[in-house]
C-alpha positions in Angstrom: -48.9 24.5 32.6 -51.3 23.3 35.2 -51.9 25.0 38.8 -52.9 22.7 41.4 -54.7 24.4 44.8 -55.5 22.8 48.1 -56.7 23.7 51.4 -54.8 22.1 54.0 -56.1 22.1 57.8 -54.8 18.9 59.6 -51.5 17.4 60.7 -51.6 14.4 58.5 -49.2 14.1 55.3 -51.2 15.1 52.5 -50.4 14.2 48.9 -50.4 16.9 46.5 -49.2 15.0 43.6 -49.4 11.3 43.1 -46.5 9.2 41.7 -47.1 9.4 37.8 -49.8 12.6 37.8 -47.2 13.7 34.9 -47.1 16.9 36.5 -44.2 19.8 36.3 -44.2 22.0 39.1 -41.8 25.3 39.4 -43.0 26.6 42.4 -45.0 26.0 45.4 -46.7 29.1 47.2 -47.7 28.3 50.8 -49.8 30.7 52.6 -50.9 30.4 56.3 -54.3 31.4 57.0 -54.2 31.3 60.5 -52.8 34.1 63.0 -50.8 31.5 64.8 -47.6 30.0 63.2 -46.8 26.5 61.9 -44.4 24.1 60.9 -44.2 23.0 57.3 -42.5 19.9 55.7 -42.8 19.8 51.8 -41.2 16.7 50.7 -41.0 14.3 47.6 -41.4 10.4 48.1 -40.4 7.4 46.4 -41.7 4.3 48.0 -38.5 2.0 48.1 -36.3 4.8 48.7 -37.9 7.3 51.1 -38.5 11.1 51.6 -36.4 14.0 50.1 -37.2 17.4 51.5 -37.4 20.7 50.2 -38.3 22.2 53.3 -38.0 20.5 56.8 -39.9 22.0 59.9 -40.2 25.4 58.0 -41.4 27.8 60.7 -44.2 29.8 58.9 -45.4 32.7 60.6 -49.1 33.6 61.4 -50.7 35.1 58.5 -47.2 34.9 56.4 -46.5 33.2 53.0 -43.6 31.4 51.2 -42.8 31.4 47.6 -40.6 28.2 47.3 -38.9 27.7 43.6 -38.9 23.9 43.3 -37.9 21.7 40.0 -40.0 18.8 40.2 -41.3 16.5 37.5 -43.3 13.2 38.3 -44.2 12.2 35.0 -41.6 9.1 35.4 -44.2 7.7 37.9 -41.5 7.4 40.8 -41.9 10.5 43.2 -45.1 11.9 44.8 -45.3 15.4 46.1 -46.3 15.7 49.9 -46.9 18.7 52.6 -47.1 17.9 56.2 -48.1 20.6 58.7 -47.4 20.5 62.5 -49.6 22.9 64.7 -48.4 25.4 67.2 -51.4 26.0 69.3 -54.7 25.7 67.2 -55.3 23.6 64.1 -53.3 24.6 61.1 -54.8 26.0 58.2 -52.6 26.6 54.9 -53.4 27.1 51.3 -50.9 25.4 48.9 -50.7 26.4 45.3 -48.4 24.3 42.9 -47.6 26.2 39.4 
């Protein structure tokens, strides 16, 4: 089982897994590296269908973390996995680990 690591420091939607990366994910760990809170969107997207959210506007406290259990398999080349941060004050900084 592969583990993927990301350091997200912007408010742009970031692709964590592309369509057809052939990855199976069972959990997502989000850690806010900043002292200020941030809103987090975690979703899958299919180009012809749209977005489907695991988390929508989740309020992640400063210096806090969340372990989210998910069941995601993109080996069928249909969905990509994305995260988007929305700052509250300063620039967001969140570590993302996919297991």
